C-alpha positions in Angstrom: 43.0 83.6 85.8 42.0 86.0 88.5 44.2 89.1 88.5 44.9 88.8 92.2 46.1 85.2 91.7 48.3 86.3 88.8 49.9 89.0 91.0 50.4 86.5 93.8 52.1 84.0 91.5 54.3 86.7 90.0 55.3 87.8 93.5 56.2 84.2 94.4 58.3 83.8 91.3 60.2 87.1 91.9 60.7 86.1 95.6 62.0 82.7 94.6 64.4 84.3 92.0 65.7 86.8 94.5 66.3 84.1 97.2 67.9 81.8 94.6 70.3 84.6 93.5 71.1 85.4 97.1 71.9 81.7 97.8 74.0 81.4 94.7 76.0 84.6 95.4 75.9 84.6 99.2 79.7 84.7 99.6 79.8 87.8 97.4 77.4 89.3 100.0 79.5 88.2 103.0 83.1 88.9 102.0 84.4 92.2 100.7 88.1 91.7 100.1 90.4 94.5 98.7 93.0 92.9 96.5 95.6 95.7 96.2 98.0 95.3 99.1 100.7 97.9 99.6 103.9 97.2 101.4 104.0 97.6 105.2 106.2 100.7 104.9 103.7 102.3 102.6 101.1 102.4 105.4 103.5 103.4 108.2 104.2 99.8 109.4 107.9 100.0 108.7 108.6 97.6 111.6 106.4 94.8 110.2 107.7 92.3 107.7 105.9 90.2 105.1 105.8 86.5 106.1 104.2 83.5 104.4 101.7 81.3 106.1 101.3 77.8 104.7 97.8 76.3 105.0 97.1 72.6 105.4 95.2 72.7 102.0 98.3 74.0 100.2 98.0 77.7 100.0 100.7 80.3 100.8 99.3 83.5 102.3 101.3 86.7 102.5 100.7 88.3 105.9 102.5 90.9 108.1 104.4 90.2 111.3 106.4 91.9 114.0 107.6 89.7 116.9 107.0 90.8 120.5 109.7 92.7 122.3 108.6 91.3 125.7 104.8 91.0 125.5 102.1 88.8 124.0 102.2 87.4 120.4 98.8 88.6 119.0 97.3 86.8 116.0 94.9 89.4 114.5 91.9 88.2 112.5 90.4 91.1 110.7 86.8 91.7 109.6 85.1 91.0 106.3 86.1 94.2 104.4 89.4 95.5 103.1 92.6 93.8 104.0 95.4 93.9 106.5 96.8 97.2 105.3 93.6 98.9 106.7 94.5 97.5 110.2 98.1 98.7 110.4 97.2 101.9 112.3 94.8 100.1 114.5 97.4 97.7 115.9 100.0 100.4 116.4 99.2 100.9 120.1 99.7 97.1 120.6 103.1 97.2 118.9 104.2 100.3 120.8 103.4 98.5 124.0 105.9 95.8 123.2 103.4 93.1 121.9 104.0 91.2 118.7 101.3 91.2 116.0 100.7 88.8 113.2 98.2 90.4 110.8 96.7 87.5 109.1 95.7 88.0 105.4 93.0 85.5 104.5 92.8 83.6 101.2 91.3 85.7 98.5 92.3 88.9 100.3 95.2 91.2 99.5 96.2 89.3 96.4 96.4 85.9 98.2 95.2 82.8 96.3 92.0 81.0 97.0 88.5 82.2 97.8 87.0 83.1 101.2 84.8 80.6 103.0 84.3 79.5 106.6 86.3 76.3 106.1 89.0 78.3 104.3 89.3 81.1 106.8 89.6 78.7 109.8 92.3 76.8 107.9 94.1 80.2 107.5 93.7 80.7 111.3 95.3 77.3 112.0 98.2 78.3 109.7 98.7 81.4 111.7 98.8 79.5 114.9 101.2 77.0 113.5 103.4 79.8 112.3 104.0 80.9 115.9 104.4 77.4 117.1 107.1 76.8 114.6 108.8 79.9 116.0 108.6 78.2 119.4 106.3 80.8 120.9 104.9 79.4 124.1 101.1 78.9 123.8 100.5 80.8 127.0 101.9 84.0 125.2 99.6 83.6 122.2 96.6 85.9 122.1 93.9 85.5 119.4 92.2 88.8 118.5 89.1 88.6 116.3 87.5 91.7 114.8 83.9 91.2 113.7 84.0 88.4 111.1 87.4 87.6 112.5 85.8 86.7 115.8 84.2 83.7 113.9 87.8 82.6 113.1 89.3 83.3 116.5 86.7 81.3 118.5 87.1 77.9 116.8 90.9 78.3 116.8 90.8 79.1 120.5 88.4 76.3 121.2 90.8 73.7 119.6 94.2 75.0 120.7 96.0 76.2 123.8 96.3 80.0 123.9 97.0 82.6 126.6 94.0 84.8 126.0 91.3 85.8 123.5 90.0 89.2 122.5 86.8 89.6 120.5 85.8 92.9 119.0 82.1 93.3 118.0 81.6 89.5 117.8 78.4 87.7 116.8 76.8 84.5 118.0 76.6 83.1 114.5 76.7 84.5 111.0 73.4 82.9 110.4 71.8 85.0 113.1 73.4 88.2 111.8 72.2 87.4 108.3 68.7 86.5 109.4 68.5 89.9 111.1 69.8 91.7 108.0 67.3 89.9 105.7 64.3 89.1 107.8 62.1 88.0 104.8 64.7 85.5 103.6 65.3 82.1 105.3 68.9 82.9 105.8 69.3 80.5 108.7 68.4 77.6 106.4 70.4 78.7 103.4 73.6 80.1 104.7 76.7 78.1 103.9 79.3 79.8 106.2 77.6 79.7 109.6 80.6 80.7 111.9 78.6 79.3 114.9 80.7 80.9 117.7 77.9 80.4 120.3 78.3 76.6 120.1 82.1 76.8 120.7 82.6 79.8 123.0 82.2 77.6 126.1 85.2 75.4 125.1 87.7 78.3 125.3 89.9 77.6 128.3 91.7 81.0 128.4 90.9 84.5 129.7 88.4 86.2 127.4 87.7 89.9 126.6 84.7 91.0 124.6 84.4 94.6 123.5 81.2 95.8 121.8 79.6 99.1 121.0 76.1 99.7 122.4 75.1 101.5 119.2 76.3 98.8 116.8 73.8 98.5 114.0 75.8 95.9 112.0 76.3 93.3 114.7 73.9 94.4 117.5 75.4 94.4 121.1 72.8 91.8 122.1 74.9 89.2 120.1 78.0 90.2 122.0 76.2 90.0 125.4 74.8 86.6 124.5 78.2 85.3 123.6 79.7 86.7 126.8 77.0 85.0 128.9 77.8 81.6 127.3 81.6 81.9 127.8 83.4 80.4 130.7 85.3 82.3 133.3 87.7 84.2 133.5 86.0 86.7 131.2 85.5 90.4 130.9 82.8 92.2 128.9 83.2 95.9 127.9 80.1 97.4 126.3 80.8 100.9 125.2 77.9 103.5 125.3 77.8 105.5 122.1 80.2 103.2 120.2 79.2 101.8 116.8 80.6 98.9 114.8 83.6 100.5 113.2 84.7 103.1 115.7 85.5 101.2 118.9 89.0 102.8 118.8 87.5 106.2 119.5 85.9 104.9 122.6 89.0 103.5 124.3 89.2 100.1 122.6 93.0 99.8 122.8 93.2 101.0 126.4 90.8 98.1 127.4 92.8 95.6 125.4 96.2 96.7 126.8 94.8 96.6 130.4 93.5 93.1 129.8 96.8 91.9 128.3 98.7 93.4 131.3 96.6 91.4 133.7 96.7 88.1 131.8 99.9 87.8 129.8 103.0 87.9 132.0 106.1 89.6 130.6 
């Protein structure tokens, strides 16, 4: 057999093996949960309490919650890494402004049962929304805040439920598009299981929307946030921060923009 043909066949076999492994272990490449979850007090969130969210597929998820003093009730869906303890400092300005925050800990994160998936995380989002409904919180006071991967949870929940407002930090059009950009030589768009197709749902949101994105984001490029913003219905606000990257929006005034947005759209 010609040497060049042998090399070509070997390359095909190696490529197929790599793609097969990526397909089999794709959720390991997508979700990065930290299991160890300290108490709220251990991370300076002494005013937050541990609550239990019950999902419609039978899981009980430990999450953290502080009810609003006189502001919005914010359901916070975090990104794909760490757990809710890593967001305690980030939500502090929201709490100090009188807003309530429900830090949702997903299945498979922070010692919770289950394993992460698109279907599972959206079920976790529904459980968070129902938790506030059971507390008789008016839907007009509920705000969904999605950070990165969490935007893929916030959008379908907002598209299917009445809420007062939606905030998306560094959102994507779909996980398939982000994955395809990260692995251009792999047919990610064909193989990905958890698509989180926010672009197809964003137009169904019937509530004020704020999108905040860093212009220098290399993880989820700002072009995804802009495309999502263009597809959304009014009223909407897009804040695209020069110099900001994926994980440092706070340093570029993120909370100021969020608090201003809430002041305009959620009456006290």
